[in-house]
VMD Tcl script that builds the backbone (N, CA, C; Angstrom):
set m [mol new atoms 321]
animate dup $m
set s [atomselect $m all]
$s set {name element resname resid chain x y z} {
  {N N MET 1 A 169.359 -42.255 52.705}
  {CA C MET 1 A 168.272 -41.471 53.267}
  {C C MET 1 A 167.881 -40.322 52.329}
  {N N GLY 2 A 168.885 -39.767 51.647}
  {CA C GLY 2 A 168.613 -38.637 50.761}
  {C C GLY 2 A 167.702 -39.010 49.606}
  {N N GLY 3 A 167.900 -40.216 49.043}
  {CA C GLY 3 A 167.068 -40.651 47.930}
  {C C GLY 3 A 165.616 -40.819 48.332}
  {N N ILE 4 A 165.399 -41.301 49.533}
  {CA C ILE 4 A 164.036 -41.480 50.020}
  {C C ILE 4 A 163.366 -40.125 50.248}
  {N N VAL 5 A 164.114 -39.166 50.766}
  {CA C VAL 5 A 163.561 -37.825 50.999}
  {C C VAL 5 A 163.213 -37.163 49.672}
  {N N VAL 6 A 164.135 -37.254 48.694}
  {CA C VAL 6 A 163.872 -36.664 47.372}
  {C C VAL 6 A 162.669 -37.337 46.728}
  {N N SER 7 A 162.635 -38.665 46.774}
  {CA C SER 7 A 161.519 -39.403 46.191}
  {C C SER 7 A 160.199 -39.041 46.872}
  {N N GLY 8 A 160.203 -39.030 48.182}
  {CA C GLY 8 A 158.988 -38.685 48.915}
  {C C GLY 8 A 158.512 -37.275 48.633}
  {N N THR 9 A 159.444 -36.343 48.520}
  {CA C THR 9 A 159.082 -34.957 48.225}
  {C C THR 9 A 158.466 -34.839 46.838}
  {N N LEU 10 A 159.094 -35.475 45.847}
  {CA C LEU 10 A 158.550 -35.431 44.488}
  {C C LEU 10 A 157.158 -36.051 44.433}
  {N N MET 11 A 156.986 -37.179 45.114}
  {CA C MET 11 A 155.681 -37.833 45.088}
  {C C MET 11 A 154.627 -37.030 45.855}
  {N N LEU 12 A 155.027 -36.386 46.932}
  {CA C LEU 12 A 154.092 -35.534 47.669}
  {C C LEU 12 A 153.632 -34.363 46.807}
  {N N VAL 13 A 154.571 -33.748 46.091}
  {CA C VAL 13 A 154.203 -32.650 45.182}
  {C C VAL 13 A 153.243 -33.171 44.116}
  {N N GLY 14 A 153.531 -34.356 43.567}
  {CA C GLY 14 A 152.641 -34.935 42.563}
  {C C GLY 14 A 151.250 -35.217 43.111}
  {N N PHE 15 A 151.177 -35.768 44.306}
  {CA C PHE 15 A 149.873 -36.041 44.925}
  {C C PHE 15 A 149.097 -34.755 45.188}
  {N N LEU 16 A 149.789 -33.727 45.656}
  {CA C LEU 16 A 149.106 -32.450 45.908}
  {C C LEU 16 A 148.624 -31.809 44.616}
  {N N LEU 17 A 149.467 -31.842 43.580}
  {CA C LEU 17 A 149.031 -31.308 42.284}
  {C C LEU 17 A 147.817 -32.069 41.766}
  {N N TYR 18 A 147.836 -33.369 41.922}
  {CA C TYR 18 A 146.701 -34.181 41.478}
  {C C TYR 18 A 145.441 -33.856 42.282}
  {N N ALA 19 A 145.595 -33.679 43.575}
  {CA C ALA 19 A 144.440 -33.410 44.433}
  {C C ALA 19 A 143.798 -32.062 44.125}
  {N N PHE 20 A 144.620 -31.073 43.781}
  {CA C PHE 20 A 144.094 -29.729 43.576}
  {C C PHE 20 A 143.825 -29.389 42.115}
  {N N GLN 21 A 143.961 -30.361 41.220}
  {CA C GLN 21 A 143.639 -30.131 39.811}
  {C C GLN 21 A 142.631 -31.182 39.356}
  {N N PRO 22 A 141.346 -30.894 39.507}
  {CA C PRO 22 A 140.317 -31.883 39.167}
  {C C PRO 22 A 140.298 -32.263 37.690}
  {N N SER 23 A 140.928 -31.476 36.835}
  {CA C SER 23 A 140.919 -31.817 35.411}
  {C C SER 23 A 141.643 -33.129 35.137}
  {N N TYR 24 A 142.549 -33.547 36.019}
  {CA C TYR 24 A 143.271 -34.801 35.834}
  {C C TYR 24 A 142.507 -36.008 36.383}
  {N N HIS 25 A 141.451 -35.780 37.160}
  {CA C HIS 25 A 140.736 -36.881 37.798}
  {C C HIS 25 A 139.984 -37.741 36.788}
  {N N ALA 26 A 139.509 -37.152 35.708}
  {CA C ALA 26 A 138.741 -37.911 34.716}
  {C C ALA 26 A 139.652 -38.654 33.736}
  {N N ASP 27 A 140.904 -38.239 33.633}
  {CA C ASP 27 A 141.833 -38.851 32.678}
  {C C ASP 27 A 142.360 -40.184 33.199}
  {N N ASP 28 A 142.732 -41.043 32.274}
  {CA C ASP 28 A 143.420 -42.271 32.646}
  {C C ASP 28 A 144.855 -41.933 33.033}
  {N N VAL 29 A 145.451 -42.773 33.845}
  {CA C VAL 29 A 146.854 -42.586 34.219}
  {C C VAL 29 A 147.710 -42.897 32.989}
  {N N PRO 30 A 148.515 -41.947 32.547}
  {CA C PRO 30 A 149.288 -42.182 31.329}
  {C C PRO 30 A 150.436 -43.155 31.572}
  {N N MET 31 A 150.773 -43.898 30.536}
  {CA C MET 31 A 151.921 -44.789 30.612}
  {C C MET 31 A 153.179 -43.942 30.439}
  {N N ALA 32 A 154.127 -44.122 31.315}
  {CA C ALA 32 A 155.365 -43.348 31.243}
  {C C ALA 32 A 156.173 -43.826 30.038}
  {N N SER 33 A 156.226 -43.028 29.007}
  {CA C SER 33 A 156.996 -43.355 27.812}
  {C C SER 33 A 157.636 -42.073 27.294}
  {N N TRP 34 A 158.595 -42.241 26.385}
  {CA C TRP 34 A 159.271 -41.064 25.825}
  {C C TRP 34 A 158.295 -40.228 25.008}
  {N N GLU 35 A 157.362 -40.871 24.321}
  {CA C GLU 35 A 156.381 -40.123 23.529}
  {C C GLU 35 A 155.497 -39.264 24.433}
  {N N TRP 36 A 155.082 -39.835 25.561}
  {CA C TRP 36 A 154.253 -39.071 26.498}
  {C C TRP 36 A 155.040 -37.901 27.067}
  {N N MET 37 A 156.318 -38.134 27.411}
  {CA C MET 37 A 157.154 -37.046 27.942}
  {C C MET 37 A 157.301 -35.923 26.906}
  {N N ARG 38 A 157.524 -36.290 25.641}
  {CA C ARG 38 A 157.654 -35.279 24.583}
  {C C ARG 38 A 156.359 -34.505 24.410}
  {N N SER 39 A 155.229 -35.194 24.484}
  {CA C SER 39 A 153.952 -34.496 24.305}
  {C C SER 39 A 153.683 -33.532 25.454}
  {N N VAL 40 A 154.042 -33.923 26.666}
  {CA C VAL 40 A 153.857 -33.026 27.810}
  {C C VAL 40 A 154.832 -31.850 27.716}
  {N N ALA 41 A 156.072 -32.116 27.312}
  {CA C ALA 41 A 157.078 -31.054 27.211}
  {C C ALA 41 A 156.761 -30.083 26.084}
  {N N SER 42 A 156.071 -30.549 25.054}
  {CA C SER 42 A 155.738 -29.647 23.944}
  {C C SER 42 A 154.707 -28.603 24.355}
  {N N GLY 43 A 154.012 -28.825 25.456}
  {CA C GLY 43 A 153.034 -27.868 25.943}
  {C C GLY 43 A 153.660 -26.675 26.650}
  {N N GLY 44 A 154.956 -26.678 26.837}
  {CA C GLY 44 A 155.646 -25.582 27.505}
  {C C GLY 44 A 156.005 -25.939 28.938}
  {N N THR 45 A 156.786 -25.062 29.544}
  {CA C THR 45 A 157.265 -25.302 30.898}
  {C C THR 45 A 156.121 -25.327 31.911}
  {N N GLY 46 A 155.149 -24.444 31.733}
  {CA C GLY 46 A 154.023 -24.395 32.667}
  {C C GLY 46 A 153.218 -25.673 32.663}
  {N N ALA 47 A 152.952 -26.202 31.467}
  {CA C ALA 47 A 152.194 -27.451 31.368}
  {C C ALA 47 A 153.001 -28.619 31.924}
  {N N PHE 48 A 154.306 -28.573 31.724}
  {CA C PHE 48 A 155.170 -29.645 32.216}
  {C C PHE 48 A 155.195 -29.660 33.741}
  {N N LEU 49 A 155.362 -28.491 34.354}
  {CA C LEU 49 A 155.482 -28.423 35.811}
  {C C LEU 49 A 154.144 -28.514 36.536}
  {N N SER 50 A 153.049 -28.346 35.813}
  {CA C SER 50 A 151.742 -28.475 36.474}
  {C C SER 50 A 151.155 -29.876 36.313}
  {N N ASN 51 A 151.828 -30.739 35.566}
  {CA C ASN 51 A 151.346 -32.102 35.379}
  {C C ASN 51 A 151.762 -32.950 36.584}
  {N N PRO 52 A 150.806 -33.470 37.342}
  {CA C PRO 52 A 151.170 -34.231 38.543}
  {C C PRO 52 A 151.883 -35.542 38.246}
  {N N PHE 53 A 151.617 -36.125 37.088}
  {CA C PHE 53 A 152.225 -37.416 36.767}
  {C C PHE 53 A 153.726 -37.297 36.540}
  {N N ILE 54 A 154.185 -36.126 36.112}
  {CA C ILE 54 A 155.633 -35.900 35.961}
  {C C ILE 54 A 156.316 -36.083 37.315}
  {N N PHE 55 A 155.762 -35.471 38.346}
  {CA C PHE 55 A 156.356 -35.556 39.679}
  {C C PHE 55 A 156.222 -36.953 40.274}
  {N N LEU 56 A 155.086 -37.607 40.036}
  {CA C LEU 56 A 154.901 -38.962 40.549}
  {C C LEU 56 A 155.897 -39.924 39.916}
  {N N TYR 57 A 156.049 -39.838 38.597}
  {CA C TYR 57 A 156.999 -40.727 37.917}
  {C C TYR 57 A 158.443 -40.390 38.275}
  {N N ALA 58 A 158.751 -39.111 38.466}
  {CA C ALA 58 A 160.107 -38.729 38.880}
  {C C ALA 58 A 160.412 -39.262 40.282}
  {N N GLY 59 A 159.416 -39.251 41.164}
  {CA C GLY 59 A 159.601 -39.806 42.502}
  {C C GLY 59 A 159.852 -41.305 42.475}
  {N N ILE 60 A 159.115 -42.002 41.623}
  {CA C ILE 60 A 159.329 -43.448 41.496}
  {C C ILE 60 A 160.712 -43.727 40.923}
  {N N LEU 61 A 161.123 -42.949 39.914}
  {CA C LEU 61 A 162.453 -43.128 39.330}
  {C C LEU 61 A 163.554 -42.855 40.353}
  {N N ALA 62 A 163.390 -41.819 41.158}
  {CA C ALA 62 A 164.380 -41.514 42.202}
  {C C ALA 62 A 164.459 -42.654 43.222}
  {N N LEU 63 A 163.316 -43.220 43.564}
  {CA C LEU 63 A 163.303 -44.331 44.517}
  {C C LEU 63 A 163.982 -45.575 43.944}
  {N N MET 64 A 163.803 -45.814 42.646}
  {CA C MET 64 A 164.416 -46.985 42.021}
  {C C MET 64 A 165.920 -46.822 41.826}
  {N N THR 65 A 166.383 -45.611 41.582}
  {CA C THR 65 A 167.813 -45.420 41.335}
  {C C THR 65 A 168.627 -45.273 42.615}
  {N N THR 66 A 167.994 -45.058 43.736}
  {CA C THR 66 A 168.719 -44.887 44.992}
  {C C THR 66 A 169.630 -46.072 45.329}
  {N N PRO 67 A 169.165 -47.327 45.266}
  {CA C PRO 67 A 170.074 -48.432 45.584}
  {C C PRO 67 A 171.206 -48.582 44.571}
  {N N ILE 68 A 170.938 -48.278 43.316}
  {CA C ILE 68 A 171.978 -48.382 42.293}
  {C C ILE 68 A 173.081 -47.368 42.563}
  {N N ILE 69 A 172.697 -46.159 42.894}
  {CA C ILE 69 A 173.687 -45.120 43.204}
  {C C ILE 69 A 174.463 -45.501 44.467}
  {N N ARG 70 A 173.781 -46.085 45.425}
  {CA C ARG 70 A 174.450 -46.520 46.653}
  {C C ARG 70 A 175.502 -47.595 46.365}
  {N N ILE 71 A 175.200 -48.521 45.479}
  {CA C ILE 71 A 176.173 -49.565 45.125}
  {C C ILE 71 A 177.360 -48.956 44.383}
  {N N ILE 72 A 177.114 -47.999 43.509}
  {CA C ILE 72 A 178.209 -47.336 42.790}
  {C C ILE 72 A 179.124 -46.600 43.773}
  {N N ILE 73 A 178.536 -45.897 44.723}
  {CA C ILE 73 A 179.339 -45.189 45.730}
  {C C ILE 73 A 180.124 -46.181 46.582}
  {N N THR 74 A 179.504 -47.305 46.931}
  {CA C THR 74 A 180.188 -48.333 47.714}
  {C C THR 74 A 181.378 -48.897 46.943}
  {N N ALA 75 A 181.182 -49.198 45.656}
  {CA C ALA 75 A 182.280 -49.719 44.832}
  {C C ALA 75 A 183.413 -48.700 44.745}
  {N N TRP 76 A 183.057 -47.432 44.574}
  {CA C TRP 76 A 184.089 -46.384 44.512}
  {C C TRP 76 A 184.859 -46.282 45.831}
  {N N THR 77 A 184.162 -46.381 46.946}
  {CA C THR 77 A 184.807 -46.328 48.257}
  {C C THR 77 A 185.767 -47.499 48.439}
  {N N PHE 78 A 185.320 -48.706 48.064}
  {CA C PHE 78 A 186.209 -49.864 48.153}
  {C C PHE 78 A 187.408 -49.718 47.218}
  {N N TRP 79 A 187.191 -49.135 46.053}
  {CA C TRP 79 A 188.293 -48.904 45.106}
  {C C TRP 79 A 189.325 -47.954 45.712}
  {N N CYS 80 A 188.859 -46.899 46.344}
  {CA C CYS 80 A 189.777 -45.922 46.962}
  {C C CYS 80 A 190.542 -46.547 48.125}
  {N N GLU 81 A 189.927 -47.481 48.822}
  {CA C GLU 81 A 190.595 -48.166 49.931}
  {C C GLU 81 A 191.499 -49.301 49.459}
  {N N GLY 82 A 191.408 -49.666 48.185}
  {CA C GLY 82 A 192.234 -50.734 47.643}
  {C C GLY 82 A 191.710 -52.126 47.915}
  {N N ASP 83 A 190.459 -52.245 48.284}
  {CA C ASP 83 A 189.854 -53.543 48.598}
  {C C ASP 83 A 189.190 -54.088 47.336}
  {N N THR 84 A 189.980 -54.743 46.491}
  {CA C THR 84 A 189.491 -55.170 45.184}
  {C C THR 84 A 188.437 -56.275 45.262}
  {N N ARG 85 A 188.481 -57.096 46.305}
  {CA C ARG 85 A 187.480 -58.154 46.432}
  {C C ARG 85 A 186.074 -57.558 46.492}
  {N N TYR 86 A 185.883 -56.543 47.310}
  {CA C TYR 86 A 184.563 -55.939 47.448}
  {C C TYR 86 A 184.204 -55.049 46.265}
  {N N VAL 87 A 185.203 -54.546 45.560}
  {CA C VAL 87 A 184.919 -53.834 44.312}
  {C C VAL 87 A 184.291 -54.801 43.319}
  {N N TRP 88 A 184.884 -55.988 43.186}
  {CA C TRP 88 A 184.337 -56.987 42.265}
  {C C TRP 88 A 182.947 -57.438 42.687}
  {N N ILE 89 A 182.744 -57.615 43.974}
  {CA C ILE 89 A 181.411 -58.009 44.457}
  {C C ILE 89 A 180.389 -56.924 44.118}
  {N N SER 90 A 180.747 -55.668 44.324}
  {CA C SER 90 A 179.838 -54.563 43.998}
  {C C SER 90 A 179.544 -54.520 42.502}
  {N N LEU 91 A 180.568 -54.736 41.686}
  {CA C LEU 91 A 180.362 -54.730 40.242}
  {C C LEU 91 A 179.484 -55.898 39.792}
  {N N ILE 92 A 179.644 -57.048 40.417}
  {CA C ILE 92 A 178.791 -58.192 40.088}
  {C C ILE 92 A 177.335 -57.889 40.444}
  {N N VAL 93 A 177.120 -57.263 41.595}
  {CA C VAL 93 A 175.763 -56.884 41.991}
  {C C VAL 93 A 175.178 -55.897 40.983}
  {N N LEU 94 A 175.981 -54.938 40.511}
  {CA C LEU 94 A 175.505 -53.992 39.496}
  {C C LEU 94 A 175.156 -54.695 38.193}
  {N N VAL 95 A 175.952 -55.678 37.800}
  {CA C VAL 95 A 175.655 -56.425 36.577}
  {C C VAL 95 A 174.352 -57.199 36.724}
  {N N VAL 96 A 174.140 -57.818 37.877}
  {CA C VAL 96 A 172.897 -58.560 38.114}
  {C C VAL 96 A 171.696 -57.618 38.056}
  {N N ILE 97 A 171.821 -56.449 38.657}
  {CA C ILE 97 A 170.735 -55.464 38.601}
  {C C ILE 97 A 170.509 -55.011 37.168}
  {N N GLY 98 A 171.587 -54.771 36.433}
  {CA C GLY 98 A 171.460 -54.361 35.034}
  {C C GLY 98 A 170.782 -55.418 34.184}
  {N N ILE 99 A 171.121 -56.685 34.400}
  {CA C ILE 99 A 170.483 -57.768 33.657}
  {C C ILE 99 A 168.997 -57.850 33.998}
  {N N SER 100 A 168.660 -57.707 35.276}
  {CA C SER 100 A 167.240 -57.788 35.670}
  {C C SER 100 A 166.454 -56.610 35.105}
  {N N ILE 101 A 167.053 -55.429 35.051}
  {CA C ILE 101 A 166.366 -54.272 34.455}
  {C C ILE 101 A 166.180 -54.507 32.970}
  {N N THR 102 A 167.213 -55.033 32.310}
  {CA C THR 102 A 167.105 -55.305 30.878}
  {C C THR 102 A 166.006 -56.305 30.582}
  {N N PHE 103 A 165.943 -57.396 31.357}
  {CA C PHE 103 A 164.891 -58.389 31.155}
  {C C PHE 103 A 163.504 -57.812 31.438}
  {N N SER 104 A 163.398 -56.930 32.422}
  {CA C SER 104 A 162.080 -56.361 32.722}
  {C C SER 104 A 161.620 -55.414 31.614}
  {N N ILE 105 A 162.563 -54.744 30.957}
  {CA C ILE 105 A 162.190 -53.842 29.858}
  {C C ILE 105 A 161.825 -54.641 28.607}
  {N N VAL 106 A 162.595 -55.685 28.332}
  {CA C VAL 106 A 162.369 -56.481 27.125}
  {C C VAL 106 A 161.079 -57.281 27.216}
  {N N HIS 107 A 160.790 -57.822 28.400}
  {CA C HIS 107 A 159.595 -58.654 28.535}
  {C C HIS 107 A 158.561 -57.877 29.247}
}
mol reanalyze $m
mol bondsrecalc $m
mol representation Tube
mol addrep $m
């Protein structure tokens, strides 16, 4: 539940910043890349925190990492309880997610 709240809050801030800053309405939506992040960060803290796309992309990233963090916590809980079967199942699920993320980035 916490990941959804954090994600929703970040995206709401991004939407509000976008709505109240008409200068971004004429621009194309930037592709989230390291070069774009560096260019926005080079403008200073004010430019970084006033860019609505930073908050929108951070919200999407928080939403995507929530299930991964949940699986890691589940594996740790099973490890502490000594239930190795479910630890292995959790690790296999993490490997499958990692492979799918790798394939989505490569292709």
